[in-house]
C-alpha positions as CSV (number, residue, x, y, z in Angstrom):
1,X,37.4,90.6,111.7
2,X,37.2,94.1,113.3
3,X,33.6,93.3,114.3
4,X,34.8,90.5,116.6
5,X,37.4,92.8,118.2
6,X,34.9,95.6,118.7
7,X,32.3,93.2,120.2
8,X,34.9,91.6,122.5
9,X,36.1,95.0,123.7
10,X,32.6,96.2,124.2
11,X,31.8,93.1,126.3
12,X,35.0,93.6,128.3
13,X,34.1,97.2,129.0
14,X,30.5,96.3,130.1
15,X,31.9,93.5,132.3
16,X,34.4,95.9,133.9
17,X,31.7,98.4,134.5
18,X,29.5,95.9,136.2
19,X,32.3,94.4,138.3
20,X,33.4,97.8,139.5
21,X,29.9,98.7,140.5
22,X,29.5,95.4,142.5
23,X,32.8,96.1,144.3
24,X,31.8,99.7,145.0
25,X,28.5,98.6,146.5
26,X,30.5,96.4,148.9
27,X,31.1,99.6,150.8
28,X,27.6,99.1,152.3
29,X,28.9,96.0,154.2
30,X,30.8,98.0,156.8
31,X,27.8,100.3,157.2
32,X,25.8,97.5,158.7
33,X,24.3,95.4,155.8
34,X,24.5,91.7,156.1
35,X,25.7,89.6,153.2
36,X,22.1,88.5,152.4
37,X,20.9,92.1,152.4
38,X,23.9,93.0,150.1
39,X,23.0,90.3,147.6
40,X,19.4,91.3,147.7
41,X,20.4,94.9,147.0
42,X,22.6,94.2,144.1
43,X,20.1,91.8,142.6
44,X,17.7,94.8,142.3
45,X,20.3,97.1,140.7
46,X,20.3,97.0,136.8
47,X,24.0,98.1,136.6
48,X,25.1,95.0,138.5
49,X,23.8,92.9,135.6
50,X,26.4,94.4,133.4
51,X,29.0,91.9,134.7
52,X,27.3,88.7,133.5
53,X,26.1,90.4,130.3
54,X,29.6,91.5,129.4
55,X,31.0,88.0,130.2
56,X,28.3,86.4,128.0
57,X,29.2,88.8,125.1
58,X,32.9,87.9,125.4
59,X,32.2,84.2,125.5
60,X,29.9,84.4,122.5
61,X,32.6,86.3,120.5
62,X,35.4,83.9,121.5
63,X,33.4,80.9,120.4
64,X,32.1,82.5,117.2
65,X,35.5,83.8,116.1
66,X,36.8,82.1,112.9
67,X,39.5,79.5,113.4
68,X,41.9,81.2,111.1
69,X,41.7,84.5,113.0
70,X,45.3,84.3,114.3
């Protein structure tokens, strides 16, 4: 049971880290980048992939959790 909680919180932390990084990189938009250049930039940054990876970990844990967990 504790493994599920640990994995869920790990996925949550990874997703938050990736989301904050994506939001922080939005500061390049007022500096003159277009939206297409912004999306191209974050697609090449490995830390921006933490958001979908973290969400996938959380979804996996939620669906694999035993039915009698609560």
